[in-house]
gemmi code that builds the backbone of each chain (N, CA, C; Angstrom):
import gemmi

chains = {
    "A": [
        ("MET", (7.221, -14.825, 14.252), (7.649, -13.451, 14.437), (9.054, -13.432, 15.020)),
        ("THR", (9.788, -12.390, 14.749), (11.165, -12.312, 15.235), (11.159, -12.002, 16.729)),
        ("GLU", (12.297, -12.261, 17.332), (12.438, -11.972, 18.751), (13.154, -10.660, 18.968)),
        ("ALA", (13.316, -9.869, 17.900), (14.066, -8.617, 18.035), (13.389, -7.688, 19.043)),
        ("THR", (14.216, -6.922, 19.728), (13.682, -5.958, 20.681), (12.836, -4.933, 19.948)),
        ("MET", (11.701, -4.624, 20.525), (10.805, -3.689, 19.876), (11.282, -2.259, 20.126)),
        ("ASP", (11.357, -1.483, 19.059), (11.740, -0.082, 19.191), (10.490, 0.765, 19.037)),
        ("THR", (10.035, 1.338, 20.118), (8.874, 2.214, 20.019), (9.262, 3.637, 20.395)),
        ("SER", (10.548, 3.965, 20.162), (10.994, 5.312, 20.517), (10.296, 6.340, 19.630)),
        ("ALA", (10.299, 7.573, 20.073), (9.594, 8.630, 19.362), (10.192, 8.851, 17.981)),
        ("VAL", (9.327, 9.234, 17.061), (9.755, 9.684, 15.737), (9.897, 11.197, 15.820)),
        ("ILE", (11.060, 11.704, 15.511), (11.327, 13.138, 15.631), (11.783, 13.663, 14.284)),
        ("ARG", (11.097, 14.700, 13.838), (11.436, 15.308, 12.551), (11.349, 16.821, 12.691)),
        ("ASP", (12.045, 17.507, 11.783), (11.837, 18.938, 11.753), (12.002, 19.446, 10.331)),
        ("VAL", (11.420, 20.592, 10.090), (11.525, 21.222, 8.790), (11.515, 22.722, 9.014)),
        ("THR", (12.263, 23.438, 8.197), (12.241, 24.899, 8.277), (11.528, 25.435, 7.045)),
        ("VAL", (10.544, 26.266, 7.274), (9.773, 26.840, 6.170), (10.046, 28.332, 6.079)),
        ("ALA", (10.126, 28.832, 4.863), (10.510, 30.227, 4.631), (9.291, 31.141, 4.675)),
        ("VAL", (8.547, 31.034, 5.768), (7.392, 31.910, 5.955), (7.318, 32.293, 7.424)),
        ("PRO", (6.632, 33.402, 7.747), (6.511, 33.797, 9.152), (5.734, 32.771, 9.959)),
        ("ILE", (5.918, 32.804, 11.247), (5.365, 31.774, 12.132), (3.842, 31.673, 12.050)),
        ("GLN", (3.149, 32.806, 11.925), (1.696, 32.730, 11.886), (1.218, 31.976, 10.642)),
        ("ARG", (1.877, 32.234, 9.531), (1.486, 31.530, 8.309), (1.802, 30.035, 8.438)),
        ("ALA", (2.968, 29.737, 8.995), (3.324, 28.334, 9.178), (2.247, 27.633, 10.011)),
        ("TRP", (1.832, 28.282, 11.091), (0.789, 27.715, 11.955), (-0.510, 27.548, 11.186)),
        ("ASP", (-0.920, 28.601, 10.470), (-2.202, 28.561, 9.773), (-2.233, 27.473, 8.708)),
        ("VAL", (-1.155, 27.362, 7.956), (-1.131, 26.331, 6.915), (-1.208, 24.952, 7.554)),
        ("PHE", (-0.504, 24.777, 8.652), (-0.495, 23.458, 9.291), (-1.873, 23.105, 9.818)),
        ("THR", (-2.539, 24.059, 10.465), (-3.771, 23.742, 11.190), (-5.019, 24.030, 10.369)),
        ("ARG", (-5.269, 25.300, 10.094), (-6.482, 25.697, 9.373), (-6.513, 25.095, 7.969)),
        ("ASP", (-5.343, 25.051, 7.315), (-5.284, 24.606, 5.923), (-4.765, 23.183, 5.813)),
        ("PHE", (-4.979, 22.395, 6.848), (-4.468, 21.026, 6.906), (-4.797, 20.233, 5.653)),
        ("SER", (-6.028, 20.378, 5.171), (-6.459, 19.608, 4.001), (-5.678, 19.948, 2.746)),
        ("THR", (-5.091, 21.116, 2.703), (-4.420, 21.528, 1.460), (-3.064, 20.868, 1.280)),
        ("TRP", (-2.527, 20.267, 2.332), (-1.214, 19.665, 2.166), (-1.132, 18.206, 2.592)),
        ("TRP", (-2.006, 17.771, 3.437), (-1.924, 16.383, 3.895), (-2.023, 15.460, 2.691)),
        ("PRO", (-1.064, 14.518, 2.509), (-1.102, 13.637, 1.337), (-2.419, 12.869, 1.294)),
        ("SER", (-3.180, 13.082, 0.236), (-4.554, 12.557, 0.224), (-4.604, 11.038, 0.243)),
        ("ALA", (-3.542, 10.399, -0.167), (-3.548, 8.933, -0.142), (-3.580, 8.413, 1.290)),
        ("TYR", (-3.152, 9.240, 2.259), (-3.077, 8.759, 3.627), (-4.340, 9.113, 4.389)),
        ("SER", (-5.391, 8.442, 4.032), (-6.616, 8.630, 4.786), (-7.053, 7.274, 5.327)),
        ("ILE", (-7.956, 7.337, 6.282), (-8.327, 6.120, 7.025), (-9.680, 5.592, 6.586)),
        ("GLY", (-10.588, 6.493, 6.278), (-11.950, 6.094, 6.014), (-12.071, 5.270, 4.742)),
        ("THR", (-13.209, 4.615, 4.618), (-13.419, 3.766, 3.452), (-13.778, 4.578, 2.220)),
        ("GLU", (-14.225, 5.812, 2.410), (-14.480, 6.691, 1.259), (-13.325, 7.672, 1.139)),
        ("PRO", (-13.066, 8.158, -0.087), (-11.963, 9.100, -0.245), (-12.167, 10.332, 0.639)),
        ("MET", (-11.069, 10.824, 1.168), (-11.114, 11.980, 2.052), (-11.323, 13.243, 1.236)),
        ("GLU", (-12.302, 14.048, 1.635), (-12.485, 15.335, 0.974), (-11.824, 16.445, 1.763)),
        ("THR", (-11.973, 16.389, 3.073), (-11.364, 17.406, 3.902), (-10.944, 16.787, 5.223)),
        ("CYS", (-10.004, 17.442, 5.872), (-9.570, 16.964, 7.171), (-9.485, 18.163, 8.091)),
        ("VAL", (-9.981, 18.008, 9.286), (-10.161, 19.145, 10.189), (-9.419, 18.917, 11.497)),
        ("ILE", (-8.681, 19.940, 11.911), (-8.175, 19.994, 13.281), (-9.004, 21.075, 13.975)),
        ("GLU", (-9.879, 20.666, 14.877), (-10.730, 21.674, 15.534), (-9.841, 22.585, 16.382)),
        ("PRO", (-10.029, 23.888, 16.279), (-9.039, 24.840, 16.815), (-9.160, 25.122, 18.308)),
        ("HIS", (-9.232, 24.048, 19.104), (-9.274, 24.257, 20.555), (-8.923, 22.960, 21.265)),
        ("GLU", (-8.467, 23.124, 22.505), (-8.150, 21.953, 23.310), (-9.398, 21.078, 23.453)),
        ("GLY", (-9.207, 19.793, 23.330), (-10.356, 18.883, 23.407), (-11.066, 18.701, 22.092)),
        ("GLY", (-10.598, 19.416, 21.071), (-11.237, 19.312, 19.760), (-10.969, 17.979, 19.088)),
        ("ARG", (-11.666, 17.765, 17.995), (-11.504, 16.537, 17.246), (-10.565, 16.764, 16.073)),
        ("TRP", (-9.928, 15.697, 15.647), (-9.092, 15.701, 14.448), (-9.670, 14.608, 13.574)),
        ("TYR", (-10.288, 15.003, 12.458), (-11.036, 14.006, 11.710), (-11.042, 14.313, 10.225)),
        ("GLU", (-11.307, 13.276, 9.446), (-11.464, 13.460, 8.008), (-12.938, 13.316, 7.673)),
        ("ARG", (-13.300, 13.926, 6.567), (-14.688, 13.844, 6.119), (-14.694, 13.562, 4.626)),
        ("SER", (-15.555, 12.643, 4.213), (-15.667, 12.334, 2.792), (-16.681, 13.268, 2.139)),
        ("ALA", (-16.765, 13.194, 0.824), (-17.711, 14.040, 0.092), (-19.141, 13.788, 0.538)),
        ("SER", (-19.431, 12.552, 0.951), (-20.806, 12.229, 1.365), (-21.087, 12.658, 2.803)),
        ("GLY", (-20.057, 13.205, 3.477), (-20.271, 13.669, 4.847), (-19.879, 12.662, 5.915)),
        ("ALA", (-19.427, 11.478, 5.499), (-18.997, 10.484, 6.489), (-17.703, 10.955, 7.145)),
        ("GLU", (-17.662, 10.867, 8.467), (-16.486, 11.333, 9.194), (-15.754, 10.167, 9.835)),
        ("CYS", (-14.425, 10.280, 9.857), (-13.608, 9.293, 10.539), (-12.625, 10.048, 11.417)),
        ("GLU", (-12.714, 9.795, 12.693), (-11.879, 10.540, 13.630), (-10.504, 9.917, 13.716)),
        ("TRP", (-9.470, 10.755, 13.671), (-8.108, 10.265, 13.778), (-7.594, 10.397, 15.200)),
        ("GLY", (-8.079, 11.391, 15.920), (-7.584, 11.631, 17.278), (-8.180, 12.912, 17.818)),
        ("ARG", (-7.540, 13.424, 18.850), (-8.050, 14.618, 19.515), (-6.962, 15.692, 19.596)),
        ("VAL", (-7.404, 16.892, 19.903), (-6.493, 18.010, 20.092), (-6.237, 18.155, 21.586)),
        ("ARG", (-4.979, 17.989, 21.967), (-4.676, 18.084, 23.396), (-4.235, 19.488, 23.775)),
        ("VAL", (-3.476, 20.109, 22.886), (-3.002, 21.474, 23.134), (-3.146, 22.244, 21.832)),
        ("TYR", (-3.749, 23.427, 21.922), (-3.870, 24.284, 20.736), (-3.397, 25.663, 21.152)),
        ("ASP", (-2.097, 25.882, 21.097), (-1.486, 27.098, 21.632), (-0.881, 27.875, 20.470)),
        ("ALA", (-1.781, 28.531, 19.712), (-1.353, 29.235, 18.503), (-0.409, 30.389, 18.859)),
        ("PRO", (0.582, 30.679, 18.041), (1.020, 29.900, 16.893), (2.238, 29.028, 17.207)),
        ("GLN", (2.331, 28.562, 18.471), (3.601, 27.943, 18.861), (3.567, 26.447, 19.117)),
        ("ARG", (2.432, 25.973, 19.639), (2.468, 24.565, 20.069), (1.142, 23.893, 19.806)),
        ("LEU", (1.241, 22.758, 19.143), (0.057, 21.956, 18.834), (0.340, 20.534, 19.291)),
        ("VAL", (-0.545, 19.964, 20.058), (-0.386, 18.568, 20.444), (-1.663, 17.824, 20.047)),
        ("LEU", (-1.468, 16.809, 19.238), (-2.581, 15.989, 18.761), (-2.410, 14.571, 19.284)),
        ("THR", (-3.493, 13.856, 19.410), (-3.362, 12.427, 19.682), (-3.685, 11.670, 18.401)),
        ("TRP", (-3.006, 10.555, 18.237), (-3.271, 9.677, 17.093), (-4.010, 8.456, 17.613)),
        ("GLY", (-5.264, 8.324, 17.193), (-6.123, 7.310, 17.785), (-6.419, 6.128, 16.896)),
        ("ILE", (-5.627, 5.932, 15.885), (-5.818, 4.773, 15.027), (-4.866, 3.698, 15.513)),
        ("ALA", (-5.429, 2.573, 15.943), (-4.619, 1.526, 16.561), (-3.775, 0.810, 15.517)),
        ("ALA", (-2.893, -0.046, 16.016), (-1.951, -0.736, 15.135), (-2.663, -1.615, 14.119)),
        ("ASP", (-3.909, -1.955, 14.366), (-4.652, -2.745, 13.382), (-5.638, -1.876, 12.606)),
        ("TRP", (-5.430, -0.570, 12.631), (-6.212, 0.369, 11.828), (-7.669, 0.463, 12.246)),
        ("THR", (-7.957, 0.176, 13.500), (-9.284, 0.493, 14.045), (-9.189, 1.812, 14.801)),
        ("VAL", (-10.328, 2.462, 14.944), (-10.378, 3.707, 15.709), (-10.437, 3.346, 17.193)),
        ("GLU", (-9.509, 3.848, 17.958), (-9.441, 3.567, 19.394), (-10.088, 4.711, 20.162)),
        ("PRO", (-11.219, 4.476, 20.802), (-11.894, 5.565, 21.511), (-11.210, 5.961, 22.824)),
        ("ASP", (-10.425, 5.045, 23.393), (-9.783, 5.319, 24.678), (-8.519, 6.133, 24.441)),
        ("GLU", (-8.561, 7.405, 24.854), (-7.451, 8.295, 24.551), (-6.153, 7.889, 25.246)),
        ("SER", (-6.257, 7.118, 26.314), (-5.029, 6.690, 26.991), (-4.247, 5.702, 26.132)),
        ("LYS", (-4.903, 5.197, 25.070), (-4.214, 4.284, 24.161), (-3.795, 4.969, 22.865)),
        ("HIS", (-3.854, 6.276, 22.849), (-3.417, 7.028, 21.676), (-1.941, 7.375, 21.799)),
        ("SER", (-1.248, 7.413, 20.657), (0.065, 8.035, 20.670), (-0.131, 9.548, 20.550)),
        ("GLU", (0.936, 10.268, 20.750), (0.813, 11.718, 20.846), (1.764, 12.366, 19.844)),
        ("ILE", (1.303, 13.431, 19.221), (2.129, 14.144, 18.243), (2.241, 15.592, 18.708)),
        ("GLU", (3.452, 16.006, 19.017), (3.664, 17.388, 19.428), (4.369, 18.133, 18.316)),
        ("ILE", (3.801, 19.259, 17.928), (4.394, 20.085, 16.871), (4.645, 21.477, 17.435)),
        ("THR", (5.883, 21.905, 17.357), (6.206, 23.248, 17.849), (6.713, 24.111, 16.705)),
        ("PHE", (6.387, 25.383, 16.789), (6.733, 26.360, 15.762), (7.604, 27.427, 16.414)),
        ("THR", (8.793, 27.646, 15.836), (9.717, 28.612, 16.414), (10.149, 29.581, 15.320)),
        ("ALA", (9.923, 30.865, 15.563), (10.309, 31.870, 14.569), (11.822, 31.919, 14.460)),
        ("GLU", (12.289, 32.002, 13.224), (13.722, 32.190, 12.990), (13.878, 33.439, 12.132)),
        ("GLY", (14.228, 34.543, 12.776), (14.156, 35.807, 12.063), (12.693, 36.115, 11.852)),
        ("GLY", (12.402, 37.003, 10.914), (10.992, 37.369, 10.720), (10.312, 36.532, 9.666)),
        ("ASN", (11.083, 35.845, 8.861), (10.493, 35.235, 7.680), (10.767, 33.764, 7.541)),
        ("ALA", (11.138, 33.140, 8.640), (11.305, 31.697, 8.579), (10.827, 31.110, 9.895)),
        ("THR", (10.415, 29.865, 9.823), (9.893, 29.181, 11.007), (10.425, 27.764, 11.020)),
        ("ARG", (10.954, 27.366, 12.168), (11.351, 25.979, 12.305), (10.173, 25.224, 12.913)),
        ("VAL", (9.791, 24.158, 12.258), (8.675, 23.345, 12.719), (9.229, 21.994, 13.144)),
        ("GLU", (9.044, 21.670, 14.402), (9.553, 20.409, 14.916), (8.394, 19.513, 15.303)),
        ("LEU", (8.529, 18.246, 14.967), (7.457, 17.302, 15.232), (8.005, 16.108, 15.999)),
        ("GLU", (7.309, 15.735, 17.035), (7.669, 14.532, 17.784), (6.420, 13.668, 17.919)),
        ("HIS", (6.508, 12.476, 17.414), (5.404, 11.517, 17.526), (5.862, 10.436, 18.489)),
        ("ARG", (5.221, 10.335, 19.630), (5.700, 9.483, 20.713), (4.556, 8.675, 21.324)),
        ("GLY", (4.951, 7.715, 22.126), (3.937, 6.933, 22.842), (3.339, 5.827, 22.011)),
        ("PHE", (4.095, 5.299, 21.059), (3.557, 4.235, 20.211), (3.169, 3.004, 21.029)),
        ("GLU", (3.870, 2.797, 22.113), (3.584, 1.587, 22.911), (2.176, 1.613, 23.465)),
        ("ARG", (1.568, 2.795, 23.529), (0.194, 2.856, 24.060), (-0.800, 2.174, 23.125)),
        ("HIS", (-0.418, 1.978, 21.868), (-1.315, 1.296, 20.939), (-1.328, -0.201, 21.172)),
        ("GLY", (-0.417, -0.700, 22.001), (-0.385, -2.128, 22.286), (-1.595, -2.549, 23.085)),
        ("THR", (-1.833, -3.836, 23.132), (-3.103, -4.312, 23.685), (-2.932, -5.194, 24.898)),
        ("ASP", (-1.750, -5.290, 25.472), (-1.497, -6.277, 26.510), (-1.618, -7.690, 25.958)),
        ("GLY", (-1.637, -7.795, 24.651), (-1.650, -9.118, 24.048), (-2.986, -9.820, 24.105)),
        ("ALA", (-3.995, -9.164, 24.610), (-5.215, -9.918, 24.855), (-6.269, -9.760, 23.767)),
        ("ALA", (-6.343, -8.614, 23.115), (-7.452, -8.390, 22.202), (-7.180, -9.010, 20.846)),
        ("VAL", (-8.193, -9.453, 20.209), (-8.084, -10.003, 18.857), (-8.981, -9.186, 17.945)),
        ("ARG", (-8.489, -8.891, 16.788), (-9.298, -8.145, 15.820), (-9.753, -9.069, 14.708)),
        ("GLU", (-10.934, -8.831, 14.255), (-11.404, -9.604, 13.116), (-11.659, -8.645, 11.966)),
        ("VAL", (-11.718, -9.146, 10.827), (-11.970, -8.298, 9.667), (-13.393, -8.523, 9.197)),
        ("VAL", (-14.135, -7.466, 9.056), (-15.446, -7.568, 8.449), (-15.336, -6.983, 7.061)),
        ("SER", (-15.476, -7.848, 6.094), (-15.300, -7.376, 4.740), (-16.554, -6.671, 4.265)),
        ("SER", (-16.410, -5.532, 3.622), (-17.560, -4.900, 3.001), (-17.103, -4.351, 1.670)),
        ("GLY", (-16.995, -5.217, 0.733), (-16.593, -4.816, -0.618), (-15.218, -4.209, -0.657)),
        ("GLY", (-14.276, -4.800, 0.000), (-12.930, -4.256, -0.077), (-12.707, -3.156, 0.922)),
        ("GLY", (-13.435, -3.209, 2.033), (-13.260, -2.215, 3.075), (-11.864, -2.207, 3.655)),
        ("TRP", (-11.080, -3.180, 3.352), (-9.654, -3.151, 3.658), (-9.034, -1.844, 3.313)),
        ("GLY", (-9.363, -1.428, 2.122), (-8.873, -0.125, 1.724), (-7.411, -0.126, 1.340)),
        ("SER", (-7.097, 0.894, 0.595), (-5.713, 1.028, 0.147), (-4.783, 1.261, 1.324)),
        ("LEU", (-5.308, 1.767, 2.447), (-4.410, 2.136, 3.528), (-3.613, 0.942, 4.033)),
        ("LEU", (-4.300, -0.177, 4.249), (-3.569, -1.316, 4.776), (-2.568, -1.827, 3.755)),
        ("GLU", (-2.960, -1.788, 2.484), (-2.014, -2.224, 1.462), (-0.795, -1.319, 1.453)),
        ("GLN", (-1.050, -0.010, 1.537), (0.079, 0.926, 1.560), (0.919, 0.695, 2.800)),
        ("TYR", (0.246, 0.436, 3.894), (0.937, 0.189, 5.158), (1.835, -1.037, 5.022)),
        ("ALA", (1.259, -2.107, 4.466), (2.036, -3.330, 4.307), (3.211, -3.086, 3.380)),
        ("GLN", (2.967, -2.342, 2.300), (4.054, -2.028, 1.378), (5.128, -1.204, 2.072)),
        ("ALA", (4.683, -0.237, 2.863), (5.636, 0.628, 3.542), (6.501, -0.173, 4.514)),
        ("THR", (5.862, -1.112, 5.209), (6.664, -1.889, 6.156), (7.601, -2.811, 5.412)),
        ("GLN", (7.167, -3.299, 4.243), (8.062, -4.152, 3.476), (9.240, -3.363, 2.941)),
        ("ARG", (8.968, -2.123, 2.519), (10.072, -1.301, 2.015), (11.060, -1.014, 3.137)),
        ("ALA", (10.503, -0.912, 4.361), (11.383, -0.628, 5.489), (12.141, -1.869, 5.929)),
        ("GLY", (11.832, -2.993, 5.260), (12.521, -4.222, 5.612), (11.899, -4.893, 6.815)),
        ("GLY", (10.678, -4.514, 7.147), (10.034, -5.068, 8.342), (9.374, -6.408, 8.073)),
    ],
    "B": [
        ("MET", (-12.807, -2.748, 6.986), (-13.136, -2.261, 8.324), (-12.938, -3.389, 9.322)),
        ("PHE", (-12.558, -3.004, 10.502), (-12.330, -3.997, 11.565), (-13.409, -3.881, 12.629)),
        ("GLU", (-13.538, -4.914, 13.381), (-14.441, -4.849, 14.527), (-13.728, -5.480, 15.706)),
        ("ARG", (-13.847, -4.896, 16.823), (-13.156, -5.486, 17.972), (-13.918, -6.702, 18.461)),
        ("LEU", (-13.205, -7.753, 18.726), (-13.848, -8.963, 19.203), (-14.048, -8.919, 20.708)),
        ("GLY", (-13.031, -8.465, 21.396), (-13.131, -8.555, 22.847), (-11.854, -9.117, 23.404)),
        ("ALA", (-11.797, -9.223, 24.700), (-10.551, -9.651, 25.325), (-10.295, -11.116, 25.035)),
        ("GLY", (-9.045, -11.432, 24.900), (-8.668, -12.832, 24.793), (-8.511, -13.291, 23.366)),
        ("PRO", (-7.550, -14.140, 23.138), (-7.382, -14.697, 21.802), (-8.557, -15.606, 21.457)),
        ("ARG", (-8.907, -15.611, 20.208), (-10.081, -16.366, 19.788), (-9.696, -17.379, 18.712)),
        ("ALA", (-10.374, -18.476, 18.727), (-10.205, -19.450, 17.653), (-11.060, -19.020, 16.463)),
        ("VAL", (-10.656, -19.499, 15.299), (-11.355, -19.079, 14.084), (-12.835, -19.426, 14.164)),
        ("GLY", (-13.131, -20.595, 14.697), (-14.530, -21.011, 14.783), (-15.347, -20.046, 15.614)),
        ("GLU", (-14.760, -19.601, 16.733), (-15.457, -18.646, 17.595), (-15.653, -17.324, 16.877)),
        ("ILE", (-14.601, -16.886, 16.191), (-14.696, -15.612, 15.474), (-15.814, -15.690, 14.453)),
        ("ALA", (-15.841, -16.783, 13.686), (-16.806, -16.882, 12.600), (-18.226, -16.891, 13.139)),
        ("ASN", (-18.429, -17.413, 14.337), (-19.792, -17.504, 14.857), (-20.376, -16.148, 15.198)),
        ("ASP", (-19.509, -15.147, 15.403), (-20.010, -13.845, 15.848), (-20.397, -12.939, 14.707)),
        ("MET", (-20.056, -13.274, 13.508), (-20.184, -12.304, 12.454), (-20.763, -12.922, 11.192)),
        ("PRO", (-21.346, -12.090, 10.386), (-21.988, -12.585, 9.155), (-20.979, -12.809, 8.034)),
        ("VAL", (-19.889, -13.478, 8.341), (-18.885, -13.784, 7.329), (-18.581, -15.262, 7.476)),
        ("SER", (-18.370, -15.926, 6.387), (-18.149, -17.364, 6.468), (-16.818, -17.663, 7.119)),
        ("ARG", (-16.717, -18.849, 7.675), (-15.484, -19.237, 8.351), (-14.279, -19.179, 7.428)),
        ("PRO", (-14.357, -19.704, 6.196), (-13.179, -19.593, 5.319), (-12.811, -18.128, 5.060)),
        ("ALA", (-13.801, -17.250, 4.982), (-13.484, -15.838, 4.737), (-12.760, -15.241, 5.936)),
        ("VAL", (-13.206, -15.630, 7.134), (-12.506, -15.138, 8.330), (-11.059, -15.612, 8.303)),
        ("SER", (-10.869, -16.886, 7.979), (-9.497, -17.396, 7.910), (-8.673, -16.606, 6.919)),
        ("GLN", (-9.288, -16.278, 5.783), (-8.563, -15.529, 4.756), (-8.197, -14.143, 5.264)),
        ("HIS", (-9.132, -13.506, 5.924), (-8.850, -12.159, 6.435), (-7.764, -12.203, 7.492)),
        ("LEU", (-7.835, -13.196, 8.360), (-6.805, -13.303, 9.392), (-5.446, -13.549, 8.755)),
        ("LYS", (-5.451, -14.295, 7.648), (-4.182, -14.557, 6.961), (-3.591, -13.250, 6.433)),
        ("VAL", (-4.472, -12.388, 5.909), (-3.967, -11.112, 5.388), (-3.375, -10.278, 6.522)),
        ("LEU", (-4.090, -10.255, 7.654), (-3.572, -9.534, 8.819), (-2.234, -10.118, 9.246)),
        ("LYS", (-2.172, -11.449, 9.177), (-0.949, -12.122, 9.594), (0.195, -11.782, 8.643)),
        ("ASP", (-0.098, -11.759, 7.360), (0.936, -11.443, 6.376), (1.401, -10.003, 6.524)),
        ("ALA", (0.508, -9.154, 6.986), (0.886, -7.748, 7.192), (1.594, -7.557, 8.520)),
        ("GLY", (1.759, -8.667, 9.249), (2.510, -8.586, 10.490), (1.721, -8.032, 11.658)),
        ("LEU", (0.403, -8.028, 11.534), (-0.395, -7.441, 12.612), (-0.973, -8.487, 13.549)),
        ("VAL", (-1.010, -9.707, 13.105), (-1.617, -10.773, 13.905), (-0.662, -11.955, 13.924)),
        ("ILE", (-0.540, -12.569, 15.069), (0.225, -13.811, 15.127), (-0.720, -14.927, 15.527)),
        ("ASP", (-0.389, -16.104, 15.130), (-1.239, -17.229, 15.516), (-0.410, -18.320, 16.168)),
        ("ARG", (-1.061, -19.053, 16.990), (-0.374, -20.173, 17.611), (-1.360, -21.313, 17.782)),
        ("GLN", (-0.774, -22.485, 17.873), (-1.603, -23.667, 18.025), (-1.869, -23.884, 19.503)),
        ("ALA", (-3.109, -24.147, 19.839), (-3.426, -24.519, 21.217), (-4.282, -25.765, 21.123)),
        ("GLY", (-3.650, -26.922, 21.292), (-4.380, -28.165, 21.083), (-4.750, -28.286, 19.622)),
        ("ASN", (-6.017, -28.469, 19.358), (-6.433, -28.623, 17.957), (-7.017, -27.319, 17.405)),
        ("ARG", (-6.743, -26.198, 18.060), (-7.289, -24.923, 17.588), (-6.143, -23.966, 17.288)),
        ("ARG", (-6.392, -23.063, 16.353), (-5.435, -21.990, 16.122), (-5.985, -20.740, 16.807)),
        ("LEU", (-5.173, -20.116, 17.595), (-5.599, -18.883, 18.264), (-4.882, -17.691, 17.641)),
        ("TYR", (-5.592, -16.595, 17.555), (-5.045, -15.393, 16.923), (-4.943, -14.256, 17.933)),
        ("GLU", (-3.833, -13.584, 17.912), (-3.654, -12.418, 18.787), (-3.024, -11.289, 17.988)),
        ("VAL", (-3.322, -10.080, 18.392), (-2.624, -8.949, 17.787), (-1.145, -9.072, 18.093)),
        ("ASP", (-0.341, -8.927, 17.078), (1.096, -9.028, 17.248), (1.626, -7.738, 17.849)),
        ("PRO", (2.245, -7.804, 18.998), (2.753, -6.552, 19.581), (3.736, -5.840, 18.671)),
        ("SER", (4.395, -6.582, 17.784), (5.315, -5.871, 16.897), (4.555, -5.071, 15.847)),
        ("GLY", (3.217, -5.260, 15.768), (2.413, -4.360, 14.944), (2.588, -2.930, 15.427)),
        ("VAL", (2.812, -2.795, 16.734), (3.074, -1.470, 17.279), (4.361, -0.921, 16.700)),
        ("GLN", (5.364, -1.770, 16.617), (6.620, -1.303, 16.055), (6.462, -0.938, 14.595)),
        ("GLN", (5.667, -1.721, 13.875), (5.461, -1.389, 12.469), (4.732, -0.076, 12.310)),
        ("LEU", (3.832, 0.196, 13.265), (3.153, 1.495, 13.243), (4.183, 2.605, 13.385)),
        ("ARG", (5.116, 2.423, 14.275), (6.146, 3.417, 14.494), (7.021, 3.586, 13.247)),
        ("GLU", (7.388, 2.461, 12.632), (8.224, 2.532, 11.436), (7.483, 3.187, 10.287)),
        ("TYR", (6.196, 2.922, 10.217), (5.373, 3.579, 9.206), (5.459, 5.089, 9.362)),
        ("PHE", (5.277, 5.576, 10.595), (5.327, 7.020, 10.817), (6.730, 7.576, 10.629)),
        ("ASP", (7.730, 6.769, 10.902), (9.106, 7.200, 10.709), (9.328, 7.622, 9.261)),
        ("GLN", (8.725, 6.889, 8.340), (8.810, 7.263, 6.930), (7.779, 8.307, 6.566)),
        ("PHE", (6.598, 8.146, 7.128), (5.495, 8.983, 6.705), (5.701, 10.453, 7.032)),
        ("TRP", (6.213, 10.766, 8.229), (6.305, 12.181, 8.610), (7.244, 12.951, 7.691)),
        ("ASP", (8.274, 12.280, 7.135), (9.125, 12.957, 6.154), (8.289, 13.460, 4.983)),
        ("LYS", (7.442, 12.581, 4.463), (6.618, 12.971, 3.319), (5.639, 14.074, 3.717)),
        ("ALA", (5.029, 13.883, 4.879), (4.002, 14.846, 5.297), (4.611, 16.227, 5.487)),
        ("LEU", (5.765, 16.297, 6.159), (6.367, 17.608, 6.406), (6.877, 18.244, 5.112)),
        ("ALA", (7.334, 17.425, 4.165), (7.754, 17.982, 2.876), (6.553, 18.603, 2.168)),
        ("ALA", (5.413, 17.924, 2.245), (4.197, 18.461, 1.630), (3.762, 19.739, 2.335)),
        ("PHE", (3.880, 19.769, 3.661), (3.526, 20.957, 4.425), (4.418, 22.135, 4.034)),
        ("LYS", (5.721, 21.880, 3.936), (6.666, 22.947, 3.590), (6.313, 23.537, 2.235)),
        ("GLU", (6.022, 22.655, 1.281), (5.698, 23.131, -0.054), (4.436, 23.995, -0.030)),
        ("ALA", (3.432, 23.541, 0.694), (2.184, 24.295, 0.771), (2.397, 25.641, 1.468)),
        ("ALA", (3.198, 25.648, 2.521), (3.418, 26.889, 3.277), (4.157, 27.913, 2.438)),
        ("GLU", (5.088, 27.451, 1.617), (5.927, 28.364, 0.866), (5.323, 28.771, -0.474)),
        ("ARG", (4.232, 28.085, -0.844), (3.523, 28.476, -2.053), (2.913, 29.847, -1.807)),
        ("GLY", (2.585, 30.598, -2.919), (2.037, 31.944, -2.747), (0.779, 31.952, -1.887)),
        ("ASN", (0.578, 33.013, -1.152), (-0.586, 33.136, -0.264), (-1.891, 32.978, -1.016)),
        ("GLU", (-1.951, 33.555, -2.203), (-3.217, 33.622, -2.940), (-3.805, 32.244, -3.181)),
        ("GLU", (-2.957, 31.256, -3.392), (-3.480, 29.950, -3.788), (-4.288, 29.271, -2.695)),
        ("ASP", (-4.050, 29.701, -1.438), (-4.725, 28.978, -0.367), (-5.976, 29.666, 0.128)),
        ("ARG", (-6.407, 30.700, -0.555), (-7.628, 31.396, -0.085), (-8.851, 30.566, -0.478)),
    ],
}
model = gemmi.Model(1)
for chain_id, residues in chains.items():
    chain = gemmi.Chain(chain_id)
    for i, (resn, *xyz) in enumerate(residues, 1):
        res = gemmi.Residue()
        res.name, res.seqid = resn, gemmi.SeqId(i, " ")
        for name, pos in zip(("N", "CA", "C"), xyz):
            atom = gemmi.Atom()
            atom.name, atom.element = name, gemmi.Element(name[0])
            atom.pos, atom.b_iso = gemmi.Position(*pos), 0.0
            res.add_atom(atom)
        chain.add_residue(res)
    model.add_chain(chain)
structure = gemmi.Structure()
structure.add_model(model)
structure.setup_entities()
């Protein structure tokens, strides 16, 4: 492995959508399944729906057609229509991390711009919390390709990034 | 699917003893993890020990650095599409 300094600084993005703030909020939260790229799911079965439970302490999870659920994280702040804070609980080795102190955090804020546009800002921070102090080892239990496309996509994505 | 082993780096032999997967299969899986940059290995005497690579954390960050662009573009498109389609 390289000795390069690790950059775990926050990922910050924003987008302006030409809709009022309430709609921007609703599409992001209530209608999450309608826009989340379906290829980016965690579970071993294809994702049918993904839910952000609309309250603090709620779950953020995907569900397959057969009803199997895979939790991605929790809802830390649900302050409609302005502020949403989610935790991302999938560890660097793609296991579900139950300890929320090891989750990274995603803050999304919605700011009205005039009456018909909304600036949506996203900050994903705390990646270092997914680290393990170097002590834990993960093993792979194969179950007919339970690796899933996600890890392959992940590996491809890191290769494209030159990682 | 992954399963957590527990604290401490483990040798392949130890890993294989805990699970219903053959030792060569465990080695193969660890190799895939290693190729994906998530696991590093080192020699300790006559054993190879495997640990989660801390730079896997960085790769997670880089993954999201690219991913959120796509996700927000998809969100924007969905938000700006006509109201009727999302009922």
